[in-house]
C-alpha positions as protocol buffer text, in pm:
chain_id: "A"
residue {
  index: 1
  type: MET
  ca { x: -1834 y: 4001 z: -689 }
}
residue {
  index: 2
  type: LEU
  ca { x: -1637 y: 3792 z: -442 }
}
residue {
  index: 3
  type: GLU
  ca { x: -1841 y: 3483 z: -534 }
}
residue {
  index: 4
  type: ASN
  ca { x: -1747 y: 3518 z: -903 }
}
residue {
  index: 5
  type: ILE
  ca { x: -1377 y: 3536 z: -818 }
}
residue {
  index: 6
  type: ILE
  ca { x: -1395 y: 3227 z: -596 }
}
residue {
  index: 7
  type: LEU
  ca { x: -1624 y: 3016 z: -817 }
}
residue {
  index: 8
  type: ALA
  ca { x: -1468 y: 3093 z: -1157 }
}
residue {
  index: 9
  type: PRO
  ca { x: -1182 y: 2838 z: -1132 }
}
residue {
  index: 10
  type: PHE
  ca { x: -1421 y: 2571 z: -1005 }
}
residue {
  index: 11
  type: TRP
  ca { x: -1663 y: 2634 z: -1291 }
}
residue {
  index: 12
  type: GLU
  ca { x: -1385 y: 2592 z: -1549 }
}
residue {
  index: 13
  type: LEU
  ca { x: -1273 y: 2274 z: -1377 }
}
residue {
  index: 14
  type: TYR
  ca { x: -1632 y: 2147 z: -1374 }
}
residue {
  index: 15
  type: LYS
  ca { x: -1674 y: 2213 z: -1749 }
}
residue {
  index: 16
  type: THR
  ca { x: -1347 y: 2031 z: -1819 }
}
residue {
  index: 17
  type: PHE
  ca { x: -1457 y: 1736 z: -1606 }
}
residue {
  index: 18
  type: ILE
  ca { x: -1791 y: 1713 z: -1792 }
}
residue {
  index: 19
  type: LEU
  ca { x: -1611 y: 1726 z: -2129 }
}
residue {
  index: 20
  type: ILE
  ca { x: -1370 y: 1449 z: -2026 }
}
residue {
  index: 21
  type: TRP
  ca { x: -1663 y: 1239 z: -1899 }
}
residue {
  index: 22
  type: ILE
  ca { x: -1851 y: 1276 z: -2229 }
}
residue {
  index: 23
  type: VAL
  ca { x: -1544 y: 1186 z: -2434 }
}
residue {
  index: 24
  type: LEU
  ca { x: -1480 y: 876 z: -2221 }
}
residue {
  index: 25
  type: CYS
  ca { x: -1843 y: 765 z: -2260 }
}
residue {
  index: 26
  type: VAL
  ca { x: -1826 y: 806 z: -2639 }
}
residue {
  index: 27
  type: ILE
  ca { x: -1499 y: 611 z: -2655 }
}
residue {
  index: 28
  type: THR
  ca { x: -1649 y: 334 z: -2439 }
}
residue {
  index: 29
  type: VAL
  ca { x: -1957 y: 303 z: -2661 }
}
residue {
  index: 30
  type: ILE
  ca { x: -1749 y: 294 z: -2980 }
}
residue {
  index: 31
  type: GLY
  ca { x: -1516 y: 36 z: -2824 }
}
residue {
  index: 32
  type: ALA
  ca { x: -1810 y: -184 z: -2722 }
}
residue {
  index: 33
  type: ILE
  ca { x: -1953 y: -172 z: -3076 }
}
residue {
  index: 34
  type: VAL
  ca { x: -1616 y: -261 z: -3231 }
}
residue {
  index: 35
  type: TYR
  ca { x: -1569 y: -548 z: -2985 }
}
residue {
  index: 36
  type: ALA
  ca { x: -1920 y: -682 z: -3049 }
}
residue {
  index: 37
  type: ARG
  ca { x: -1863 y: -687 z: -3426 }
}
residue {
  index: 38
  type: TRP
  ca { x: -1502 y: -808 z: -3416 }
}
residue {
  index: 39
  type: ASN
  ca { x: -1566 y: -1160 z: -3551 }
}
residue {
  index: 40
  type: TYR
  ca { x: -1844 y: -1077 z: -3796 }
}
residue {
  index: 41
  type: GLY
  ca { x: -1779 y: -1229 z: -4139 }
}
residue {
  index: 42
  type: ILE
  ca { x: -1583 y: -1536 z: -4028 }
}
residue {
  index: 43
  type: LEU
  ca { x: -1865 y: -1787 z: -4075 }
}
residue {
  index: 44
  type: GLU
  ca { x: -1969 y: -1628 z: -4404 }
}
residue {
  index: 45
  type: LYS
  ca { x: -1614 y: -1674 z: -4540 }
}
residue {
  index: 46
  type: LEU
  ca { x: -1636 y: -2044 z: -4451 }
}
residue {
  index: 47
  type: ASN
  ca { x: -1972 y: -2074 z: -4634 }
}
residue {
  index: 48
  type: ILE
  ca { x: -2148 y: -2188 z: -4317 }
}
residue {
  index: 49
  type: PRO
  ca { x: -2518 y: -2093 z: -4309 }
}
residue {
  index: 50
  type: LEU
  ca { x: -2579 y: -1842 z: -4032 }
}
residue {
  index: 51
  type: ILE
  ca { x: -2887 y: -1753 z: -3833 }
}
residue {
  index: 52
  type: LYS
  ca { x: -2932 y: -1380 z: -3886 }
}
residue {
  index: 53
  type: PRO
  ca { x: -2815 y: -1202 z: -3568 }
}
residue {
  index: 54
  type: THR
  ca { x: -2963 y: -901 z: -3396 }
}
residue {
  index: 55
  type: PHE
  ca { x: -2715 y: -630 z: -3302 }
}
residue {
  index: 56
  type: CYS
  ca { x: -2660 y: -683 z: -2931 }
}
residue {
  index: 57
  type: LEU
  ca { x: -2825 y: -1016 z: -2855 }
}
residue {
  index: 58
  type: GLY
  ca { x: -2677 y: -1237 z: -3125 }
}
residue {
  index: 59
  type: SER
  ca { x: -2860 y: -1505 z: -3324 }
}
residue {
  index: 60
  type: THR
  ca { x: -3079 y: -1632 z: -3043 }
}
residue {
  index: 61
  type: PRO
  ca { x: -3222 y: -1335 z: -2854 }
}
residue {
  index: 62
  type: ASN
  ca { x: -3520 y: -1533 z: -2721 }
}
residue {
  index: 63
  type: LEU
  ca { x: -3341 y: -1820 z: -2548 }
}
residue {
  index: 64
  type: HIS
  ca { x: -3570 y: -1804 z: -2247 }
}
residue {
  index: 65
  type: LEU
  ca { x: -3891 y: -1802 z: -2452 }
}
residue {
  index: 66
  type: VAL
  ca { x: -3847 y: -2114 z: -2668 }
}
residue {
  index: 67
  type: VAL
  ca { x: -3763 y: -2481 z: -2614 }
}
residue {
  index: 68
  type: GLN
  ca { x: -3411 y: -2514 z: -2751 }
}
residue {
  index: 69
  type: HIS
  ca { x: -3420 y: -2873 z: -2874 }
}
residue {
  index: 70
  type: LEU
  ca { x: -3733 y: -2794 z: -3077 }
}
residue {
  index: 71
  type: GLU
  ca { x: -3558 y: -2489 z: -3224 }
}
residue {
  index: 72
  type: ASP
  ca { x: -3259 y: -2711 z: -3309 }
}
residue {
  index: 73
  type: ILE
  ca { x: -3488 y: -2947 z: -3502 }
}
residue {
  index: 74
  type: LYS
  ca { x: -3632 y: -2650 z: -3698 }
}
residue {
  index: 75
  type: ARG
  ca { x: -3284 y: -2520 z: -3771 }
}
residue {
  index: 76
  type: PHE
  ca { x: -3166 y: -2865 z: -3875 }
}
residue {
  index: 77
  type: LYS
  ca { x: -3450 y: -2882 z: -4128 }
}
residue {
  index: 78
  type: LYS
  ca { x: -3382 y: -2529 z: -4252 }
}
residue {
  index: 79
  type: TYR
  ca { x: -2999 y: -2513 z: -4258 }
}
residue {
  index: 80
  type: GLY
  ca { x: -2889 y: -2874 z: -4265 }
}
residue {
  index: 81
  type: PRO
  ca { x: -2656 y: -3053 z: -4022 }
}
residue {
  index: 82
  type: ILE
  ca { x: -2418 y: -2757 z: -3971 }
}
residue {
  index: 83
  type: TRP
  ca { x: -2506 y: -2391 z: -3905 }
}
residue {
  index: 84
  type: GLY
  ca { x: -2358 y: -2094 z: -3727 }
}
residue {
  index: 85
  type: VAL
  ca { x: -2481 y: -1872 z: -3446 }
}
residue {
  index: 86
  type: ARG
  ca { x: -2352 y: -1554 z: -3286 }
}
residue {
  index: 87
  type: LYS
  ca { x: -2362 y: -1461 z: -2919 }
}
residue {
  index: 88
  type: ILE
  ca { x: -2244 y: -1101 z: -2879 }
}
residue {
  index: 89
  type: ALA
  ca { x: -1881 y: -1118 z: -3005 }
}
residue {
  index: 90
  type: CYS
  ca { x: -1848 y: -1496 z: -3025 }
}
residue {
  index: 91
  type: SER
  ca { x: -1922 y: -1696 z: -3340 }
}
residue {
  index: 92
  type: SER
  ca { x: -2006 y: -2064 z: -3293 }
}
residue {
  index: 93
  type: ILE
  ca { x: -2063 y: -2356 z: -3527 }
}
residue {
  index: 94
  type: ILE
  ca { x: -2342 y: -2597 z: -3436 }
}
residue {
  index: 95
  type: SER
  ca { x: -2323 y: -2950 z: -3572 }
}
residue {
  index: 96
  type: LYS
  ca { x: -2612 y: -3193 z: -3545 }
}
residue {
  index: 97
  type: LEU
  ca { x: -2472 y: -3488 z: -3733 }
}
residue {
  index: 98
  type: ARG
  ca { x: -2632 y: -3824 z: -3671 }
}
residue {
  index: 99
  type: ILE
  ca { x: -2383 y: -4110 z: -3652 }
}
residue {
  index: 100
  type: CYS
  ca { x: -2529 y: -4458 z: -3704 }
}
residue {
  index: 101
  type: LEU
  ca { x: -2310 y: -4760 z: -3625 }
}
């Protein structure tokens, strides 16, 4: 009986702490998703061809598995001299224009 009287306030405090922790985790996850998708649509509005991005890794999730200059040649042939890529929340425009003097 004495244990219930002593532990009751701590148990209520513990449940409140767990609830606050869960709410903060949910808010953090939602905030990260909103931040990651903040600039989506900018390159499409400019009519720049875009490499289709994955959700978290952007347009080039396999950077460490491929030779980048060979991938750039493939993309140049597919998209032309200008194309867009995404890296998490950052949109970038890649230009491979050849200037002959």
